[in-house]
TORTORBA-222347 format. One record per residue: residue in three letters; x, y, z of N, C-alpha, C in turn. Coordinates in steps of 0.02 Angstrom, whole numbers, padded with zeros to 5 digits, always signed. Layout:
<atoms>
ALAXYZXYZXYZ...
</atoms>
This chain:
<atoms>
MET-00090+00806-02604-00056+00768-02663-00115+00747-02707THR-00092+00747-02773-00141+00718-02812-00140+00633-02808PHE-00185+00606-02846-00189+00522-02835-00115+00505-02866LYS-00083+00526-02929-00032+00492-02948+00022+00509-02902GLU+00028+00577-02876+00085+00586-02823+00081+00541-02755GLU+00026+00532-02742+00020+00494-02680+00023+00413-02703PHE+00006+00388-02758+00019+00329-02774+00097+00320-02788ALA+00127+00365-02812+00203+00354-02835+00236+00350-02756GLN+00221+00386-02714+00249+00403-02646+00234+00328-02614ALA+00173+00306-02612+00166+00232-02587+00217+00175-02630LEU+00226+00193-02687+00278+00137-02720+00344+00143-02695ARG+00360+00206-02681+00434+00215-02658+00428+00196-02594HIS+00391+00187-02545+00388+00172-02484+00383+00096-02490GLN+00355+00054-02525+00350-00016-02528+00406-00053-02542ARG+00455+00001-02554+00530-00035-02566+00570-00034-02517VAL+00545-00009-02462+00587+00006-02399+00556-00033-02338LEU+00583-00058-02295+00562-00083-02237+00541-00040-02178MET+00472-00027-02161+00446+00011-02119+00406-00025-02064LYS+00402-00005-02006+00365-00024-01957+00292+00011-01964HIS+00296+00082-01980+00228+00118-01994+00237+00150-02055ARG+00198+00138-02095+00189+00157-02163+00152+00213-02172PRO+00169+00277-02187+00139+00332-02192+00081+00335-02263GLY+00040+00367-02267-00002+00374-02319-00057+00324-02301ARG-00114+00315-02354-00184+00292-02338-00166+00209-02364TRP-00202+00179-02322-00199+00098-02329-00222+00087-02404GLN-00272+00110-02430-00301+00111-02488-00248+00097-02546PHE-00203+00143-02550-00144+00148-02593-00104+00081-02590GLN-00097+00058-02528-00054-00004-02518-00092-00056-02550ALA-00151-00062-02537-00192-00120-02565-00204-00113-02637LEU-00211-00041-02663-00206-00040-02737-00136-00082-02772ILE-00074-00064-02730-00022-00095-02758-00029-00178-02752TYR-00053-00194-02708-00059-00275-02704-00106-00297-02755LEU-00155-00260-02771-00201-00283-02814-00170-00290-02894VAL-00139-00220-02905-00093-00235-02966-00053-00285-02969TRP-00014-00306-02921+00029-00363-02930-00013-00426-02949LEU-00069-00438-02899-00101-00499-02910-00132-00496-02979VAL-00161-00453-03000-00180-00463-03070-00133-00467-03129GLY-00075-00430-03116-00026-00428-03162+00009-00496-03159PHE+00025-00525-03112+00071-00584-03113+00008-00650-03125GLY-00055-00643-03108-00098-00682-03140-00118-00702-03211LEU-00118-00636-03232-00126-00633-03308-00066-00655-03358PHE-00014-00630-03324+00047-00654-03356+00064-00727-03371PHE+00058-00769-03300+00061-00843-03301+00009-00871-03339ALA-00052-00840-03334-00102-00883-03361-00104-00867-03440THR-00071-00814-03458-00063-00801-03537-00005-00845-03575VAL+00056-00850-03525+00107-00904-03548+00087-00959-03551ASN+00039-00984-03496+00029-01058-03504-00031-01072-03549GLY-00075-01024-03569-00118-01026-03620-00091-01034-03684VAL-00030-01000-03698-00004-00996-03766+00040-01058-03772MET+00076-01086-03721+00105-01155-03720+00063-01213-03733SER+00000-01209-03706-00049-01265-03714-00084-01260-03772GLY-00082-01201-03798-00127-01196-03863-00212-01180-03838ARG-00217-01171-03773-00285-01155-03752-00301-01088-03738LEU-00260-01043-03749-00268-00968-03747-00341-00946-03771GLY-00376-00918-03727-00438-00885-03759-00498-00939-03769THR-00486-01005-03745-00537-01053-03758-00584-01052-03704PRO-00642-01090-03703-00676-01095-03638-00645-01131-03588VAL-00606-01181-03590-00563-01214-03549-00521-01180-03509TRP-00484-01123-03543-00438-01074-03518-00479-01029-03478TRP-00538-00997-03503-00566-00948-03460-00601-00981-03398ARG-00619-01039-03391-00665-01065-03348-00615-01105-03286GLY-00556-01125-03318-00508-01158-03272-00437-01120-03261GLU-00406-01112-03310-00337-01102-03309-00331-01023-03280LEU-00365-00982-03303-00366-00913-03290-00391-00900-03220PRO-00436-00932-03191-00462-00923-03125-00415-00951-03075GLY-00388-01018-03102-00339-01051-03063-00274-01010-03053HIS-00241-00973-03112-00182-00931-03093-00195-00873-03060MET-00253-00850-03064-00275-00792-03025-00279-00802-02952LEU-00299-00868-02925-00306-00889-02859-00235-00906-02829VAL-00191-00937-02878-00119-00948-02859-00094-00870-02840SER-00100-00832-02883-00060-00763-02886-00091-00725-02815ALA-00158-00738-02799-00186-00709-02745-00155-00736-02675CYS-00139-00800-02678-00107-00830-02629-00027-00808-02612VAL+00003-00801-02677+00075-00776-02679+00075-00696-02654THR+00028-00661-02680+00020-00595-02650+00018-00582-02575PHE-00025-00627-02556-00051-00625-02479+00006-00658-02434SER+00044-00704-02469+00102-00721-02439+00154-00677-02436PHE+00165-00634-02482+00223-00577-02483+00188-00525-02425PHE+00127-00509-02422+00108-00465-02376+00121-00498-02298VAL+00102-00555-02297+00116-00583-02227+00185-00581-02206GLY+00214-00605-02260+00297-00616-02242+00335-00552-02231PHE+00323-00505-02277+00368-00443-02266+00334-00391-02212ARG+00272-00389-02204+00240-00348-02152+00257-00385-02082GLY+00248-00448-02083+00271-00479-02020+00339-00474-02001PHE+00375-00481-02047+00454-00467-02024+00463-00387-02004GLU+00429-00346-02029+00424-00270-02009+00403-00267-01944LYS+00354-00292-01931+00326-00272-01864+00354-00315-01809LEU+00387-00391-01816+00418-00407-01776+00493-00396-01765ALA+00527-00381-01804+00598-00371-01812+00611-00307-01766PRO+00675-00311-01733+00689-00237-01697+00707-00180-01745GLN+00692-00127-01729+00692-00065-01779+00775-00063-01797ARG+00826-00082-01755+00899-00078-01774+00898-00128-01829TRP+00868-00185-01835+00878-00231-01893+00853-00197-01962LEU+00795-00159-01945+00761-00135-02012+00822-00078-02035ASP+00847-00036-01990+00889+00017-02002+00942-00006-02040THR+00977-00070-02006+01052-00102-02033+01027-00127-02113ILE+00966-00160-02126+00955-00195-02190+00955-00132-02238THR+00907-00076-02220+00903-00026-02270+00954+00006-02284ALA+01018+00010-02241+01071+00046-02246+01120+00004-02290TRP+01109-00066-02309+01146-00108-02346+01146-00082-02425ARG+01202-00077-02449+01200-00053-02524+01262-00107-02560ASP+01252-00170-02551+01292-00213-02571+01247-00277-02584TRP+01290-00340-02603+01262-00404-02609+01218-00417-02564ARG+01228-00402-02501+01184-00420-02438+01113-00399-02442SER+01095-00345-02476+01043-00321-02495+00995-00367-02549GLY+01029-00381-02589+01008-00423-02638+00992-00502-02617VAL+01029-00531-02579+01024-00598-02551+00965-00592-02504PHE+00955-00543-02461+00901-00543-02409+00836-00530-02440PHE+00830-00488-02488+00760-00475-02520+00740-00531-02561SER+00799-00557-02607+00787-00612-02654+00756-00667-02613GLY+00794-00688-02557+00782-00743-02514+00720-00740-02486LEU+00698-00685-02463+00629-00680-02427+00572-00684-02491SER+00589-00652-02548+00544-00647-02595+00528-00730-02614ILE+00585-00765-02630+00572-00838-02664+00534-00878-02607THR+00559-00867-02544+00518-00911-02493+00437-00887-02480CYS+00427-00823-02499+00351-00797-02494+00323-00824-02548SER+00374-00827-02607+00332-00854-02680+00321-00926-02671LEU+00362-00964-02652+00359-01048-02637+00291-01062-02585VAL+00291-01027-02527+00246-01040-02492+00164-01026-02524GLY+00174-00958-02564+00101-00950-02598+00091-00997-02654VAL+00136-01010-02686+00118-01064-02736+00096-01129-02717VAL+00128-01158-02662+00104-01218-02629+00034-01211-02609VAL+00024-01163-02575-00055-01145-02544-00089-01133-02609GLY-00075-01095-02647-00124-01089-02705-00133-01146-02755MET-00084-01198-02745-00095-01256-02796-00130-01295-02755ALA-00136-01304-02689-00179-01347-02647-00246-01328-02657LEU-00257-01262-02654-00334-01237-02665-00363-01249-02738VAL-00310-01240-02784-00318-01259-02850-00353-01331-02869ASP-00302-01362-02827-00306-01441-02840-00389-01469-02805ARG-00405-01423-02744-00473-01461-02712-00526-01425-02760ILE-00515-01371-02788-00574-01342-02835-00573-01366-02902TRP-00521-01379-02940-00524-01403-03007-00483-01470-03016LEU-00439-01482-02999-00392-01537-03026-00407-01603-02976GLN-00447-01603-02928-00467-01660-02903-00412-01727-02890GLY-00355-01698-02852-00308-01752-02825-00253-01748-02865ASP-00235-01696-02903-00162-01704-02947-00119-01667-02922LEU-00130-01644-02860-00072-01599-02820-00009-01636-02813VAL-00007-01686-02777+00061-01725-02763+00093-01740-02831ARG+00054-01762-02880+00086-01770-02950+00120-01707-02978LEU+00091-01651-02970+00108-01591-02981+00167-01569-02952LEU+00167-01569-02893+00223-01529-02854+00285-01586-02850THR+00276-01643-02866+00343-01699-02871+00350-01701-02949ALA+00326-01663-02995+00353-01663-03070+00407-01627-03078PRO+00457-01636-03106+00520-01594-03121+00499-01538-03156ALA+00456-01537-03201+00441-01477-03238+00422-01426-03198PHE+00374-01439-03139+00348-01389-03106+00424-01347-03063TRP+00451-01393-03050+00519-01359-03005+00560-01321-03058ARG+00574-01343-03120+00622-01306-03154+00578-01243-03180GLU+00514-01243-03182+00474-01173-03196+00488-01136-03140PHE+00483-01163-03078+00487-01119-03014+00563-01072-03009VAL+00598-01133-03013+00673-01111-03011+00701-01049-03064THR+00662-01062-03122+00677-01009-03182+00647-00943-03163VAL+00577-00950-03137+00549-00885-03111+00583-00856-03043SER+00608-00895-03005+00640-00877-02944+00713-00836-02976ALA+00751-00865-03017+00806-00823-03044+00790-00765-03075LEU+00740-00773-03114+00713-00711-03151+00695-00651-03100ILE+00664-00672-03050+00647-00629-03005+00713-00593-02965THR+00756-00635-02940+00819-00623-02919+00862-00567-02949CYS+00865-00589-03031+00891-00537-03076+00860-00465-03083LEU+00798-00474-03082+00769-00404-03088+00765-00375-03019MET+00766-00404-02975+00769-00356-02901+00834-00335-02888SER+00891-00375-02913+00954-00351-02902+00968-00292-02947LEU+00952-00283-03009+00946-00227-03051+00913-00166-03036ARG+00854-00179-02998+00814-00126-02980+00843-00097-02916TYR+00872-00138-02869+00910-00110-02812+00966-00068-02841ARG+01009-00107-02875+01067-00072-02898+01059-00003-02925SER+00995-00001-02973+00985+00062-03003+00957+00116-02940ARG+00932+00097-02904+00904+00133-02845+00966+00162-02809TRP+01002+00125-02793+01069+00138-02760+01099+00207-02788LYS+01115+00191-02860+01158+00233-02907+01106+00306-02895GLN+01048+00295-02905+01003+00352-02914+01001+00392-02849GLU+00997+00356-02783+01003+00390-02717+01055+00417-02705ALA+01126+00390-02719+01194+00415-02716+01196+00482-02755LEU+01171+00485-02822+01178+00545-02854+01123+00594-02820GLN+01071+00577-02806+01020+00632-02784+01055+00662-02725ALA+01087+00614-02677+01107+00645-02617+01165+00690-02625ARG+01215+00678-02676+01265+00723-02688+01238+00790-02724ILE+01185+00788-02762+01144+00844-02779+01116+00882-02735THR+01093+00847-02689+01048+00882-02630+01105+00918-02577GLU+01161+00882-02560+01204+00906-02524+01228+00974-02543ALA+01257+00977-02607+01283+01028-02657+01227+01086-02647GLN+01164+01071-02660+01122+01134-02656+01111+01159-02584LEU+01113+01116-02533+01105+01145-02473+01169+01184-02447LYS+01229+01156-02464+01283+01190-02445+01277+01265-02478LEU+01262+01270-02552+01263+01335-02585+01209+01371-02550LEU+01151+01348-02518+01096+01389-02481+01128+01415-02423GLN+01169+01379-02395+01191+01386-02321+01246+01451-02346GLY+01287+01443-02391+01340+01490-02417+01307+01558-02430GLN+01244+01547-02448+01196+01628-02464+01170+01651-02394ILE+01160+01603-02346+01122+01630-02297+01185+01660-02234GLU+01242+01628-02235+01277+01631-02188+01305+01712-02201PRO+01315+01743-02254+01338+01815-02266+01285+01859-02220HIS+01220+01850-02227+01176+01889-02194+01179+01886-02114PHE+01196+01834-02081+01202+01828-02021+01269+01863-01994LEU+01327+01852-02047+01394+01873-02024+01392+01961-02022PHE+01361+01979-02065+01363+02055-02078+01312+02075-02020ASN+01260+02056-01999+01219+02083-01939+01262+02084-01876THR+01305+02024-01864+01340+02022-01809+01386+02062-01809LEU+01431+02086-01868+01481+02134-01868+01450+02197-01849ALA+01388+02207-01881+01363+02279-01870+01353+02290-01790ASN+01323+02233-01765+01312+02247-01688+01385+02261-01650VAL+01427+02222-01670+01490+02242-01637+01526+02311-01647GLN+01509+02329-01720+01528+02407-01719+01496+02457-01684SER+01429+02428-01682+01375+02484-01638+01408+02486-01563LEU+01431+02433-01533+01449+02430-01467+01519+02459-01453ILE+01563+02454-01509+01637+02481-01495+01637+02553-01455ASP+01599+02598-01475+01600+02673-01450+01581+02677-01376PHE+01516+02656-01359+01498+02656-01290+01500+02597-01244ASP+01521+02536-01268+01525+02480-01223+01581+02441-01253PRO+01644+02453-01258+01698+02416-01288+01710+02342-01251ASP+01688+02333-01189+01700+02281-01170+01655+02219-01191ARG+01582+02243-01201+01542+02203-01221+01558+02184-01293ALA+01579+02240-01338+01589+02224-01402+01647+02169-01408LYS+01708+02172-01363+01749+02129-01365+01735+02060-01357LEU+01677+02063-01296+01650+01983-01280+01620+01956-01339MET+01585+02009-01367+01541+01973-01437+01585+01956-01485LEU+01649+01988-01487+01683+01973-01550+01720+01909-01533GLU+01738+01897-01481+01761+01822-01449+01719+01771-01464ARG+01650+01787-01439+01596+01736-01469+01589+01721-01538PHE+01589+01781-01568+01583+01769-01640+01638+01727-01676THR+01695+01735-01646+01763+01700-01670+01749+01620-01645ASP+01726+01614-01589+01709+01544-01570+01653+01511-01625TYR+01599+01554-01633+01553+01522-01681+01577+01512-01752LEU+01623+01550-01773+01656+01546-01836+01690+01479-01845ARG+01721+01478-01790+01773+01413-01787+01733+01348-01782ALA+01686+01350-01743+01642+01285-01744+01596+01273-01812SER+01568+01330-01839+01526+01318-01893+01563+01312-01963LEU+01612+01352-01970+01657+01339-02038+01689+01285-02049GLY+01702+01248-01998+01748+01192-02003+01687+01122-02013GLN+01623+01146-01992+01585+01093-02023+01561+01102-02094LEU+01550+01158-02107+01530+01173-02179+01580+01143-02238ARG+01650+01124-02207+01691+01092-02264+01680+01025-02266GLY+01632+00990-02213+01640+00927-02231+01565+00897-02233ASP+01553+00840-02261+01488+00810-02261+01460+00776-02203SER+01496+00776-02147+01473+00743-02081+01490+00775-02024SER+01447+00770-01981+01476+00806-01908+01448+00761-01850THR+01470+00776-01795+01454+00734-01742+01410+00779-01696LEU+01373+00740-01647+01329+00781-01605+01368+00837-01552ALA+01436+00809-01539+01490+00850-01492+01483+00908-01540GLN+01509+00909-01597+01522+00969-01635+01462+01017-01650GLU+01402+00981-01664+01340+01024-01670+01326+01057-01612PHE+01319+01019-01544+01312+01056-01497+01372+01123-01472ALA+01431+01103-01490+01484+01163-01485+01461+01211-01518MET+01434+01212-01586+01420+01265-01637+01359+01296-01589LEU+01316+01263-01574+01251+01287-01543+01264+01321-01481GLU+01306+01306-01448+01328+01345-01390+01366+01403-01398ALA+01402+01409-01458+01434+01471-01465+01380+01513-01495TYR+01338+01485-01554+01283+01536-01576+01243+01562-01525LEU+01214+01520-01469+01172+01540-01415+01209+01598-01373GLY+01281+01584-01374+01313+01642-01325+01318+01705-01367LEU+01315+01702-01435+01306+01772-01468+01233+01799-01451MET+01186+01749-01451+01119+01779-01453+01108+01795-01379GLN+01130+01776-01333+01138+01794-01263+01165+01876-01249LEU+01211+01880-01282+01242+01947-01283+01201+01994-01307ARG+01156+01984-01354+01117+02023-01389+01046+02041-01352MET+01019+01989-01330+00964+01976-01307+00969+01984-01224GLY+01027+01970-01192+01037+01980-01115+00989+01926-01093GLU+00965+01947-01024+00923+01897-00989+00870+01867-01022ARG+00842+01911-01065+00785+01881-01096+00798+01799-01132LEU+00849+01792-01149+00864+01737-01178+00894+01682-01124ARG+00870+01626-01119+00898+01570-01077+00899+01508-01109VAL+00952+01481-01103+00975+01414-01138+00985+01355-01092ASP+00959+01295-01118+00975+01233-01083+00984+01185-01137LEU+01058+01161-01127+01087+01102-01187+01097+01044-01141ASP+01058+00991-01171+01075+00921-01143+01097+00874-01188LEU+01159+00855-01189+01188+00806-01229+01222+00747-01194PRO+01197+00690-01184+01228+00632-01142+01295+00617-01179ALA+01337+00605-01138+01415+00585-01150+01420+00528-01204GLU+01367+00473-01191+01378+00419-01236+01354+00437-01314LEU+01325+00490-01318+01304+00513-01387+01338+00561-01414ARG+01397+00583-01387+01439+00638-01422+01459+00615-01500ALA+01477+00556-01506+01513+00530-01571+01448+00512-01616VAL+01399+00516-01609+01342+00509-01652+01349+00542-01719GLU+01353+00527-01774+01355+00564-01840+01290+00592-01855LEU+01292+00644-01897+01231+00669-01921+01256+00731-01973PRO+01223+00739-02021+01228+00807-02080+01246+00865-02029PRO+01294+00901-02052+01331+00957-02018+01269+01015-02011LEU+01264+01055-01964+01216+01118-01958+01152+01104-01977LEU+01131+01040-01931+01063+01012-01941+01019+01045-01896ALA+01050+01071-01829+00995+01095-01775+00992+01183-01776GLN+01049+01196-01803+01045+01279-01801+00986+01315-01825PRO+00957+01302-01889+00905+01319-01914+00849+01328-01873LEU+00839+01264-01832+00787+01256-01791+00799+01306-01726VAL+00858+01314-01709+00865+01362-01654+00855+01427-01671GLU+00877+01453-01727+00863+01514-01754+00794+01532-01762ASN+00742+01481-01792+00681+01498-01787+00645+01495-01711ALA+00662+01449-01671+00640+01457-01603+00661+01529-01571ILE+00716+01558-01593+00730+01628-01556+00692+01687-01599HIS+00698+01683-01661+00677+01736-01701+00606+01737-01703HIS+00569+01682-01706+00496+01680-01720+00454+01663-01660GLY+00492+01641-01602+00459+01618-01551+00476+01664-01485LEU+00533+01681-01475+00557+01718-01407+00569+01782-01416GLU+00599+01815-01470+00614+01881-01480+00558+01928-01473PRO+00499+01898-01509+00445+01944-01504+00415+01952-01448GLN+00427+01906-01392+00402+01918-01316+00439+01973-01278ILE+00409+02009-01237+00446+02058-01209+00491+02023-01144ALA+00466+01974-01121+00504+01937-01069+00554+01883-01102GLY+00556+01875-01165+00597+01823-01197+00573+01751-01182GLY+00615+01706-01169+00603+01638-01160+00663+01606-01155THR+00655+01521-01147+00703+01477-01138+00707+01441-01219VAL+00760+01424-01234+00776+01368-01289+00804+01311-01251GLN+00779+01247-01277+00799+01188-01247+00817+01159-01293VAL+00886+01126-01305+00900+01082-01357+00934+01010-01315ARG+00900+00956-01326+00920+00895-01311+00918+00841-01340ALA+00960+00786-01331+00964+00723-01376+00963+00658-01326TRP+00925+00609-01360+00921+00553-01319+00919+00498-01365SER+00923+00437-01353+00930+00382-01397+00874+00324-01384ALA+00831+00287-01417+00785+00249-01387+00768+00204-01457ASP+00783+00136-01453+00772+00080-01495+00821+00092-01555GLY+00870+00117-01544+00931+00124-01597+00918+00181-01647ARG+00875+00232-01612+00867+00290-01651+00885+00347-01617LEU+00905+00407-01642+00929+00469-01603+00863+00513-01618HIS+00851+00541-01557+00807+00596-01554+00839+00663-01542LEU+00833+00712-01580+00864+00783-01560+00807+00826-01563GLU+00791+00863-01513+00740+00912-01496+00753+00980-01476VAL+00721+01031-01523+00738+01093-01508+00667+01124-01488ALA+00662+01151-01422+00601+01161-01391+00600+01238-01367ASP+00553+01271-01369+00549+01342-01340+00486+01358-01311ASP+00478+01411-01270+00419+01434-01233+00403+01494-01254GLY+00401+01506-01322+00379+01569-01361+00314+01570-01374GLN+00297+01599-01424+00235+01624-01449+00192+01562-01483GLY+00232+01506-01504+00201+01446-01533+00185+01458-01606LEU+00164+01383-01639+00157+01389-01709+00106+01437-01737ASP+00057+01458-01707-00002+01496-01739+00030+01575-01737ALA+00079+01584-01708+00108+01661-01711+00125+01681-01774PRO+00112+01753-01796+00132+01775-01863+00210+01774-01858LYS+00243+01755-01927+00311+01757-01922+00337+01825-01939ARG+00395+01837-01909+00432+01898-01903+00461+01912-01973ARG+00490+01859-02010+00521+01860-02071+00506+01798-02103PRO+00507+01795-02173+00503+01747-02206+00561+01683-02217GLY+00553+01632-02238+00606+01577-02233+00603+01523-02194ASN+00554+01520-02152+00549+01460-02103+00541+01404-02136GLY+00486+01410-02179+00470+01348-02217+00521+01322-02269LEU+00565+01370-02290+00619+01342-02331+00672+01313-02285ALA+00686+01340-02222+00741+01303-02187+00712+01230-02169LEU+00653+01222-02150+00626+01156-02132+00635+01113-02182GLY+00607+01140-02245+00619+01105-02317+00684+01077-02319ASN+00736+01119-02314+00806+01100-02317+00825+01040-02272ILE+00800+01055-02204+00811+01007-02158+00788+00929-02193ARG+00729+00924-02201+00706+00865-02223+00730+00836-02297ALA+00754+00883-02332+00783+00861-02384+00845+00822-02364ARG+00889+00865-02328+00954+00832-02290+00952+00763-02272LEU+00899+00763-02224+00884+00692-02193+00863+00636-02234GLN+00827+00653-02297+00809+00621-02342+00863+00592-02375ALA+00916+00637-02394+00969+00616-02434+01016+00574-02405ARG+01021+00570-02324+01070+00541-02292+01038+00485-02265PHE+00974+00469-02239+00933+00421-02214+00877+00389-02250GLY+00860+00423-02296+00797+00398-02330+00734+00408-02281PRO+00687+00361-02294+00621+00361-02260+00625+00352-02196ASN+00683+00336-02165+00692+00323-02097+00699+00376-02051ALA+00710+00429-02072+00721+00493-02024+00664+00539-02051SER+00642+00591-01995+00586+00625-02003+00610+00687-01948LEU+00569+00744-01970+00576+00808-01936+00501+00823-01930THR+00471+00834-01869+00407+00858-01845+00406+00912-01807LEU+00354+00954-01807+00344+01019-01774+00279+00999-01734ARG+00277+01021-01678+00204+01011-01644+00212+01066-01579PRO+00143+01084-01560+00140+01132-01510+00175+01096-01449ARG+00207+01132-01402+00235+01118-01335+00179+01109-01288VAL+00194+01075-01237+00139+01074-01177+00166+01137-01143GLY+00121+01171-01122+00129+01245-01084+00140+01289-01120GLY+00136+01289-01192+00153+01352-01238+00226+01337-01275GLY+00217+01365-01333+00287+01366-01371+00289+01309-01421THR+00344+01289-01447+00350+01243-01502+00399+01201-01495SER+00394+01136-01524+00448+01075-01512+00456+01053-01575ALA+00516+01056-01607+00542+01031-01673+00584+00963-01650ARG+00574+00912-01671+00602+00853-01665+00631+00812-01724ILE+00694+00791-01720+00726+00762-01779+00743+00694-01749GLU+00720+00637-01793+00738+00569-01779+00768+00535-01838PHE+00821+00498-01821+00853+00459-01879+00885+00396-01839PRO+00911+00356-01883+00948+00288-01857+01022+00313-01826ILE+01039+00286-01780+01104+00293-01751+01159+00255-01785SER+01205+00305-01822+01263+00269-01853+01324+00242-01804VAL+01320+00259-01744+01380+00234-01708+01326+00182-01644THR+01370+00145-01616+01343+00110-01563+01331+00160-01502ALA+01273+00163-01477+01258+00206-01408+01230+00160-01354PRO+01250+00168-01302+01222+00135-01259+01145+00141-01248ALA+01102+00080-01227+01035+00090-01216+01018+00126-01157SER+01063+00142-01124+01046+00183-01053+01028+00255-01071SER+01032+00274-01120+01010+00339-01149+00942+00352-01153THR+00893+00362-01108+00820+00359-01122+00791+00422-01134ALA+00736+00416-01157+00698+00482-01170+00683+00523-01106PRO+00701+00592-01122+00683+00632-01053+00608+00651-01045SER+00589+00667-01001+00524+00691-00989+00512+00749-01034PRO+00444+00751-01061+00426+00816-01094+00427+00880-01054
</atoms>
């Protein structure tokens, strides 16, 4: 990524509560530095204009450094307040707050911002008093003019944050609808290719193995019933996702025979967890076509789900050729990009898709996102 792209990404992540921020820390430090200089210059300039001392030696030696010091204390207070909350609060709290799309979000962020501002201003003024004012801090903090100015600035911050978050919610909602429409169109383009191949396999089996052709047609009907039902909706459940995967893998087992072994693991308490439809199937397809089919002995596809700290983990693993093996057909990167786009549209930066080599050979693809229904904490992560 270019400097501009990485800085823009850091700005987007700055608006979201995250325990572990991606990207380099230098960009986060640059954002805080811009805030520090910007706020310090703004208030120093306003104060200089109101006092008539803007640009004078007194302004350069006293007012500008004093405002910069206060701005530095406010910026540090923001860093400690928000990062402290992100680190100490449970992940489910962060997921809940991030999911708010109403007045609660404005109240939370405005309240926390005003609190951090007040602490920073008081600490900053104490330092300014020690360095420049020589004992005027109590008089300043008890002056009505100081509190009128602080309340005015706080109200301005609240209004600006409310407008910014309202605009961001509308943009995210519009982008989510556009992304879902694009992905459904893409799925509609991919499905006929799979359907035609399956019908061709059935046709080739009718003459010399009619029983197997009949069984494949039955499995194909089960798959259509499971997958087409999901395509009509914007959301699915893990139970529906695993039912579709079971039907699809049944078809693949008829084609590959004993070369394909399947292991599906879905705890009963997670069956109602909601997720975007047809999220795991592209990962299963990749595992079979790129990992297992090229091997003479085939292999095992394992799909499992578990919950931890209020988040769902959905893993598709295989013991095939691995990530470094040559791909038999293009499109793997496109499918993974589509999954990441759908996760971003539904959950924002709180969801992820990671690919990594599997211990013992093969590939592990893991999806993680906040659970949208209450799941018992007893679902613990299985051993790798």
